[in-house]
LUMDRENTOR-35142 format. One record per residue (C-alpha): x, y, z; residue in one letter. Coordinates in steps of 0.1 Angstrom, whole numbers, padded with zeros to 4 digits, always signed. Each point is the difference from the previous one (the first is absolute). Last residue first. Layout:
// residues N
+-------+-------+-------+-----+
!  east ! north !    up ! res !
+-------+-------+-------+-----+
!     X !     Y !     Z !   a !
...
+-------+-------+-------+-----+
***
This chain:
// residues 359
+-------+-------+-------+-----+
!  east ! north !    up ! res !
+-------+-------+-------+-----+
! +0225 ! +0442 ! +1162 !   n !
! -0011 ! +0028 ! +0024 !   e !
! +0020 ! +0032 ! -0003 !   l !
! +0009 ! +0021 ! +0032 !   k !
! -0007 ! +0037 ! -0002 !   y !
! +0014 ! +0032 ! -0014 !   r !
! +0030 ! -0020 ! -0014 !   l !
! +0035 ! +0009 ! -0004 !   i !
! +0011 ! -0010 ! -0034 !   g !
! +0038 ! -0011 ! -0011 !   v !
! +0018 ! +0001 ! -0033 !   i !
! +0036 ! -0005 ! -0002 !   s !
! +0000 ! -0037 ! +0014 !   g !
! +0008 ! +0007 ! +0037 !   l !
! +0037 ! +0001 ! -0009 !   d !
! -0009 ! +0026 ! -0026 !   i !
! -0016 ! +0019 ! +0029 !   l !
! +0030 ! +0000 ! +0021 !   q !
! +0021 ! +0010 ! -0029 !   q !
! -0023 ! +0031 ! -0003 !   g !
! +0005 ! +0007 ! +0036 !   t !
! +0038 ! -0004 ! -0002 !   p !
! -0001 ! +0028 ! -0026 !   h !
! +0011 ! +0000 ! -0038 !   e !
! -0032 ! -0024 ! -0006 !   s !
! -0021 ! +0033 ! +0003 !   s !
! -0035 ! -0006 ! +0014 !   l !
! -0033 ! +0006 ! -0021 !   i !
! -0029 ! +0007 ! +0023 !   n !
! -0037 ! -0002 ! -0010 !   i !
! -0027 ! +0007 ! +0024 !   e !
! -0035 ! -0016 ! -0003 !   g !
! -0032 ! +0019 ! -0008 !   g !
! -0020 ! -0029 ! -0015 !   t !
! +0009 ! +0011 ! -0036 !   y !
! +0037 ! +0005 ! +0010 !   e !
! +0004 ! -0035 ! +0010 !   v !
! -0016 ! -0015 ! -0031 !   d !
! +0020 ! +0023 ! -0023 !   t !
! +0032 ! -0009 ! +0016 !   i !
! -0006 ! -0036 ! -0004 !   i !
! -0010 ! +0002 ! -0036 !   k !
! +0031 ! +0023 ! -0007 !   e !
! +0022 ! -0025 ! +0017 !   i !
! -0013 ! -0028 ! -0022 !   k !
! +0004 ! +0024 ! -0032 !   l !
! +0035 ! +0006 ! +0010 !   k !
! +0007 ! -0038 ! +0002 !   q !
! -0013 ! -0005 ! -0035 !   e !
! +0021 ! +0030 ! -0013 !   k !
! +0031 ! -0016 ! +0015 !   s !
! +0020 ! +0020 ! +0028 !   t !
! +0022 ! +0030 ! -0005 !   g !
! -0009 ! +0018 ! +0030 !   r !
! -0034 ! -0010 ! +0015 !   i !
! +0010 ! -0030 ! +0022 !   l !
! +0034 ! +0016 ! +0005 !   v !
! -0018 ! +0028 ! +0019 !   d !
! -0010 ! -0023 ! +0029 !   a !
! -0037 ! -0001 ! +0005 !   l !
! -0019 ! +0008 ! +0032 !   l !
! -0040 ! -0001 ! +0000 !   l !
! -0019 ! +0017 ! +0030 !   q !
! -0037 ! -0006 ! +0007 !   g !
! -0005 ! -0031 ! -0020 !   i !
! -0032 ! -0018 ! +0004 !   a !
! -0019 ! +0011 ! -0031 !   g !
! -0008 ! -0037 ! -0010 !   r !
! +0020 ! +0004 ! -0032 !   e !
! +0031 ! +0015 ! +0019 !   g !
! -0002 ! -0032 ! +0023 !   a !
! +0002 ! -0023 ! -0030 !   k !
! +0028 ! +0020 ! -0015 !   s !
! +0020 ! +0002 ! +0032 !   v !
! -0001 ! -0038 ! +0005 !   e !
! +0010 ! -0008 ! -0036 !   d !
! +0026 ! +0027 ! -0004 !   f !
! +0020 ! -0006 ! +0032 !   g !
! -0008 ! +0007 ! +0037 !   i !
! -0032 ! +0006 ! +0018 !   v !
! +0001 ! +0015 ! +0036 !   i !
! -0029 ! +0004 ! +0025 !   l !
! +0000 ! -0039 ! +0007 !   d !
! +0035 ! +0005 ! +0013 !   p !
! -0013 ! +0017 ! +0034 !   d !
! +0028 ! +0004 ! +0026 !   k !
! +0033 ! -0007 ! -0018 !   s !
! -0010 ! +0004 ! -0036 !   l !
! -0020 ! +0031 ! +0011 !   y !
! +0030 ! +0016 ! +0017 !   e !
! +0021 ! -0008 ! -0032 !   l !
! -0023 ! +0017 ! -0021 !   i !
! -0002 ! +0032 ! +0023 !   k !
! +0037 ! -0001 ! +0000 !   e !
! +0001 ! +0000 ! -0037 !   i !
! -0023 ! +0030 ! -0001 !   k !
! +0020 ! +0021 ! +0025 !   e !
! +0032 ! -0006 ! -0019 !   t !
! -0018 ! +0013 ! -0033 !   e !
! -0010 ! +0031 ! +0020 !   q !
! +0035 ! +0006 ! +0013 !   l !
! +0014 ! -0005 ! -0037 !   i !
! -0024 ! +0024 ! -0014 !   k !
! +0011 ! +0030 ! +0021 !   v !
! -0023 ! +0030 ! +0002 !   n !
! -0028 ! -0012 ! +0020 !   k !
! +0026 ! -0019 ! +0022 !   k !
! +0019 ! +0030 ! +0016 !   i !
! -0017 ! +0000 ! +0034 !   e !
! +0002 ! -0038 ! +0001 !   a !
! +0039 ! +0001 ! +0001 !   l !
! +0003 ! -0003 ! +0037 !   e !
! -0027 ! -0026 ! +0001 !   k !
! +0025 ! -0025 ! -0016 !   s !
! -0006 ! -0023 ! -0029 !   k !
! +0027 ! +0015 ! -0021 !   l !
! +0022 ! -0001 ! +0032 !   v !
! -0002 ! -0037 ! -0001 !   e !
! +0012 ! -0005 ! -0034 !   l !
! +0030 ! +0020 ! +0008 !   i !
! +0006 ! -0021 ! +0031 !   g !
! -0003 ! -0030 ! -0021 !   s !
! +0030 ! +0011 ! -0019 !   e !
! +0020 ! -0001 ! +0032 !   t !
! +0006 ! +0026 ! +0028 !   g !
! -0026 ! -0018 ! +0023 !   s !
! -0032 ! +0002 ! +0019 !   s !
! -0013 ! +0035 ! -0013 !   v !
! -0001 ! +0034 ! +0020 !   h !
! -0004 ! +0030 ! -0023 !   c !
! +0020 ! +0032 ! -0005 !   s !
! -0009 ! +0025 ! -0027 !   k !
! +0025 ! +0020 ! -0017 !   i !
! -0009 ! +0027 ! -0027 !   k !
! +0015 ! +0030 ! +0019 !   t !
! +0034 ! -0015 ! +0000 !   l !
! -0005 ! -0002 ! -0039 !   y !
! +0012 ! +0036 ! -0003 !   e !
! +0036 ! -0009 ! +0008 !   d !
! +0016 ! +0016 ! +0031 !   n !
! +0020 ! -0032 ! +0006 !   s !
! +0023 ! -0015 ! +0028 !   n !
! -0019 ! +0008 ! +0032 !   e !
! -0034 ! -0007 ! -0015 !   k !
! +0011 ! -0031 ! -0015 !   l !
! +0017 ! -0014 ! +0032 !   h !
! -0032 ! +0008 ! +0018 !   k !
! -0021 ! -0019 ! -0024 !   i !
! +0025 ! -0028 ! +0004 !   f !
! -0005 ! +0000 ! +0038 !   v !
! -0037 ! +0001 ! -0003 !   d !
! +0002 ! -0030 ! -0025 !   r !
! +0022 ! -0019 ! +0025 !   t !
! -0025 ! +0004 ! +0027 !   n !
! -0017 ! -0033 ! +0002 !   g !
! -0016 ! -0016 ! -0031 !   p !
! +0001 ! +0015 ! -0036 !   g !
! -0012 ! +0027 ! -0022 !   c !
! +0012 ! +0031 ! -0019 !   i !
! -0024 ! +0012 ! -0025 !   v !
! +0011 ! +0027 ! -0023 !   i !
! -0030 ! +0018 ! -0018 !   l !
! -0004 ! +0018 ! -0033 !   n !
! +0032 ! -0009 ! -0018 !   v !
! +0009 ! +0018 ! -0033 !   e !
! +0024 ! -0025 ! -0014 !   v !
! +0038 ! -0001 ! -0009 !   k !
! +0014 ! +0024 ! +0027 !   k !
! -0024 ! -0016 ! +0026 !   v !
! +0017 ! -0035 ! -0010 !   n !
! +0037 ! +0009 ! +0005 !   e !
! -0008 ! +0017 ! +0033 !   d !
! -0017 ! -0030 ! +0014 !   l !
! +0027 ! -0025 ! -0010 !   v !
! +0025 ! +0022 ! +0016 !   k !
! -0021 ! +0004 ! +0030 !   k !
! -0001 ! -0037 ! +0006 !   i !
! +0038 ! -0004 ! -0003 !   d !
! +0004 ! +0029 ! +0023 !   d !
! -0024 ! -0017 ! +0025 !   f !
! +0022 ! -0031 ! +0001 !   f !
! +0032 ! +0020 ! +0003 !   e !
! -0015 ! +0019 ! +0031 !   t !
! -0011 ! -0032 ! +0015 !   l !
! +0033 ! -0017 ! -0004 !   a !
! +0018 ! +0031 ! +0016 !   k !
! -0026 ! +0002 ! +0029 !   n !
! +0006 ! -0036 ! +0008 !   r !
! +0038 ! +0003 ! -0001 !   h !
! -0002 ! +0032 ! +0021 !   t !
! -0023 ! -0018 ! +0025 !   q !
! +0025 ! -0026 ! +0010 !   e !
! -0017 ! -0035 ! -0004 !   y !
! -0027 ! -0011 ! +0025 !   r !
! -0025 ! +0019 ! -0020 !   k !
! +0002 ! -0023 ! -0030 !   g !
! +0022 ! +0008 ! -0029 !   p !
! -0018 ! +0007 ! -0033 !   i !
! +0005 ! -0025 ! -0028 !   t !
! -0011 ! +0013 ! -0035 !   v !
! -0028 ! -0008 ! -0023 !   s !
! -0011 ! +0024 ! -0028 !   i !
! -0029 ! -0008 ! -0024 !   s !
! -0006 ! +0022 ! -0030 !   a !
! -0024 ! +0014 ! -0025 !   i !
! -0028 ! -0023 ! +0000 !   r !
! -0024 ! +0013 ! -0026 !   s !
! -0039 ! +0001 ! +0004 !   h !
! -0018 ! +0014 ! -0029 !   s !
! -0031 ! +0020 ! -0014 !   f !
! -0012 ! +0022 ! +0030 !   n !
! +0034 ! +0002 ! +0012 !   s !
! +0023 ! -0019 ! +0023 !   v !
! +0040 ! +0004 ! +0002 !   l !
! +0013 ! -0026 ! +0023 !   s !
! +0028 ! -0001 ! +0028 !   i !
! +0008 ! -0029 ! +0023 !   n !
! +0021 ! +0007 ! +0031 !   a !
! +0018 ! -0023 ! +0024 !   l !
! +0027 ! +0005 ! +0026 !   g !
! -0025 ! +0010 ! +0028 !   s !
! -0033 ! +0004 ! -0014 !   e !
! -0013 ! +0018 ! -0033 !   i !
! -0028 ! +0001 ! -0025 !   a !
! +0007 ! +0029 ! -0025 !   i !
! -0029 ! +0008 ! -0021 !   i !
! +0005 ! +0025 ! -0028 !   i !
! -0035 ! +0013 ! -0011 !   m !
! -0010 ! +0013 ! -0035 !   v !
! -0037 ! +0011 ! -0008 !   f !
! -0008 ! +0003 ! -0035 !   n !
! -0024 ! +0026 ! -0015 !   s !
! -0037 ! +0005 ! -0008 !   e !
! -0012 ! -0033 ! +0017 !   f !
! -0035 ! -0003 ! -0012 !   k !
! +0012 ! +0016 ! -0033 !   s !
! -0005 ! -0031 ! -0021 !   a !
! -0037 ! -0003 ! +0004 !   e !
! -0009 ! +0008 ! -0037 !   k !
! +0027 ! -0023 ! -0013 !   l !
! -0007 ! -0027 ! +0025 !   r !
! -0036 ! +0000 ! -0010 !   k !
! +0008 ! -0003 ! -0037 !   l !
! +0022 ! -0031 ! +0009 !   e !
! -0026 ! -0014 ! +0022 !   h !
! -0026 ! +0003 ! -0029 !   n !
! +0020 ! -0019 ! -0024 !   l !
! +0014 ! +0018 ! -0030 !   w !
! -0002 ! -0023 ! -0032 !   q !
! +0023 ! -0001 ! -0029 !   e !
! +0021 ! +0025 ! +0019 !   k !
! +0017 ! +0032 ! -0011 !   i !
! +0019 ! +0021 ! +0025 !   i !
! +0007 ! +0037 ! -0009 !   t !
! +0026 ! +0019 ! +0020 !   i !
! +0004 ! +0036 ! +0012 !   r !
! +0029 ! +0012 ! +0022 !   q !
! -0001 ! +0021 ! +0031 !   g !
! +0016 ! -0027 ! +0022 !   i !
! +0022 ! -0021 ! -0020 !   e !
! -0005 ! -0028 ! -0027 !   v !
! +0033 ! -0013 ! -0015 !   n !
! -0012 ! -0018 ! -0032 !   l !
! +0024 ! -0028 ! -0010 !   t !
! +0009 ! -0009 ! -0035 !   h !
! +0002 ! -0032 ! -0020 !   y !
! +0001 ! -0005 ! -0038 !   t !
! -0030 ! -0013 ! -0016 !   g !
! -0003 ! +0030 ! -0022 !   f !
! +0033 ! +0018 ! -0009 !   s !
! +0001 ! +0036 ! +0011 !   v !
! +0011 ! +0033 ! -0013 !   l !
! -0014 ! +0004 ! -0036 !   d !
! -0033 ! -0019 ! +0010 !   e !
! -0008 ! +0023 ! +0028 !   p !
! -0019 ! -0021 ! +0024 !   g !
! -0023 ! -0031 ! +0004 !   e !
! +0003 ! -0036 ! +0010 !   l !
! +0034 ! +0002 ! +0020 !   i !
! +0005 ! -0032 ! +0019 !   k !
! -0002 ! +0004 ! +0039 !   g !
! +0013 ! +0013 ! +0033 !   k !
! -0020 ! +0022 ! +0023 !   i !
! +0021 ! +0015 ! +0027 !   r !
! -0018 ! +0018 ! +0028 !   l !
! +0018 ! +0029 ! +0018 !   r !
! +0002 ! +0020 ! +0032 !   n !
! +0037 ! -0008 ! +0006 !   t !
! -0007 ! -0014 ! +0034 !   f !
! -0031 ! -0018 ! -0011 !   e !
! +0015 ! -0021 ! -0030 !   h !
! -0028 ! -0020 ! -0015 !   f !
! +0006 ! -0026 ! -0028 !   s !
! -0022 ! -0009 ! -0029 !   v !
! +0008 ! -0027 ! -0026 !   d !
! -0011 ! -0012 ! -0034 !   e !
! -0024 ! +0029 ! -0011 !   v !
! -0006 ! +0006 ! -0037 !   e !
! +0013 ! +0034 ! -0005 !   l !
! -0013 ! +0034 ! -0014 !   k !
! +0026 ! +0027 ! -0005 !   l !
! -0003 ! +0039 ! -0001 !   f !
! +0036 ! +0015 ! -0006 !   m !
! +0027 ! +0021 ! +0015 !   p !
! +0034 ! -0007 ! -0014 !   k !
! +0032 ! -0012 ! +0017 !   k !
! +0031 ! +0002 ! -0019 !   e !
! +0023 ! -0024 ! -0019 !   g !
! +0030 ! -0017 ! +0012 !   k !
! +0018 ! +0006 ! -0033 !   t !
! +0016 ! -0024 ! -0024 !   g !
! -0027 ! -0002 ! -0024 !   e !
! -0022 ! +0033 ! -0004 !   r !
! -0035 ! +0004 ! +0013 !   l !
! +0002 ! -0022 ! +0032 !   v !
! -0032 ! +0006 ! +0019 !   v !
! -0001 ! -0003 ! +0039 !   r !
! -0036 ! +0001 ! +0011 !   r !
! -0019 ! +0026 ! +0020 !   h !
! -0036 ! -0005 ! +0012 !   t !
! -0035 ! +0012 ! -0005 !   r !
! -0027 ! -0025 ! +0006 !   g !
! -0018 ! -0033 ! -0011 !   a !
! -0006 ! -0033 ! +0018 !   a !
! -0016 ! -0032 ! -0013 !   k !
! -0008 ! -0029 ! +0021 !   d !
! +0013 ! -0034 ! -0007 !   g !
! +0019 ! -0001 ! +0033 !   r !
! -0021 ! +0019 ! +0025 !   s !
! -0006 ! +0037 ! +0012 !   i !
! -0023 ! +0002 ! +0031 !   v !
! +0023 ! -0009 ! +0028 !   n !
! +0029 ! +0023 ! -0013 !   y !
! -0026 ! +0026 ! -0009 !   l !
! -0012 ! +0002 ! +0037 !   t !
! +0037 ! +0003 ! +0012 !   w !
! +0006 ! +0028 ! -0024 !   l !
! -0032 ! +0017 ! +0012 !   d !
! +0012 ! -0006 ! +0036 !   n !
! +0031 ! +0021 ! -0008 !   l !
! -0019 ! +0031 ! -0009 !   n !
! -0017 ! +0019 ! -0028 !   e !
! +0002 ! -0025 ! -0030 !   v !
! -0021 ! +0015 ! -0029 !   k !
! -0023 ! -0027 ! -0015 !   v !
! -0011 ! -0013 ! -0035 !   t !
! -0024 ! -0028 ! -0003 !   i !
! -0004 ! -0020 ! -0031 !   e !
! -0021 ! -0032 ! -0004 !   g !
! -0010 ! +0012 ! -0035 !   q !
! -0038 ! -0001 ! +0008 !   k !
! +0010 ! +0010 ! +0037 !   q !
! +0013 ! +0034 ! -0010 !   d !
! +0010 ! +0016 ! +0032 !   n !
! +0020 ! +0032 ! -0002 !   a !
! +0018 ! +0023 ! +0025 !   l !
! -0004 ! -0023 ! +0031 !   i !
! +0019 ! +0021 ! +0027 !   k !
! +0017 ! -0020 ! +0025 !   m !
+-------+-------+-------+-----+
***
C-alpha cells in the first residue's frame, strides 16, 4: 500500500491500493461513521423515461457498511453521499464505492489510532494472496475446501458407497472411478474460477494416491504440477484442519498467512493444556498483563477491531500500545478462518506471557 497523503490535522489519509492484502487491511481499518472519498461511476438519469447513463465522478461518503470480496479483488464501501457534483447527485442518497487494485481512496476519521496507522504502513507483509484447494479423501468420502490468506470456504462434501474387496473387482473399480470423477469435476470447476497456488490431497491409507493416479491418467491440466500429497487421519473436514498444521506445509509457511495463524492457535492450545498460567484471556486479564509488560504475543480476532465502538477501540489501542512498548508481537487473525473462530471461542483476545504472573 502506498500512502500518498497524510493530513493528521484533518484526519485524512489518501492511499493507493497495490494488492489484495491492501484491500483486506482497509476492510479492517475503515469503520461505520468514517468518511471515504474516491473516484467512482454512478448512474445518472438526465431525461425522464430513460435508464440513464453511468457518469464518472468524485464522491465522499459517510460509511455505513464495508464488505471484502477477495476473488473479485474488490472492496465495497457503502454509505450516504456527503459531497459530489451537485448537478448529478442528491446528497443523503446512498452509493457504493468499489475499490480495486490500482485505485486511490481517501479515508477520513475523527481520530486515527496508532494500530490503524501501523497496519496501513505494514500492509504489504503478504504481497499477494495464496490460494489452496484442499481435498481430504478416504474410501467413499471426500471433503473439499478453498483456503486462502483471507478465508476458508467449504466447496463440497461427496459421500458414496464403495463395495468392499470381497465384491467383484469390476463393481468396486466402477464405483471408485465414478467417485473420483465426481471429485475431479468439482476440482476442475474451481481451478477455472480461481488462480490456485497449491492443491493438497490428503487422507489416510492409499485412497489419495489412487486418486492422484486417476487425475494424472485422465487430465493433462497444468494444475497437476501443483499437487501435494499429505497423510491425515480422515477424509472429513477435520482432515483439512489437520493438514494446515502438518509439517509437509511448513516449507511454504512464511508466505501463507493462514498457516502462520494455525501455528499460533496450536501454540495457545498447547499452553492451555500443559502450562495454562502462561495464557491470559479476555480484556481484563490481557490489559493487566500488558500494563506489566508480560505479554510476548498478543492475538486478536479481527472482529474486535472492525466496526467496533469507539470506546472499545480505545481499550484495544491501549493494550496494543502496552504490548508493543515492551517488544511484544501483535497478531490479528481473520474470523473467516477456523483459526479465527477458535480465537473467538477463547474470548477474541489472548496473550501468551513471557513469564508467569503472581497475583
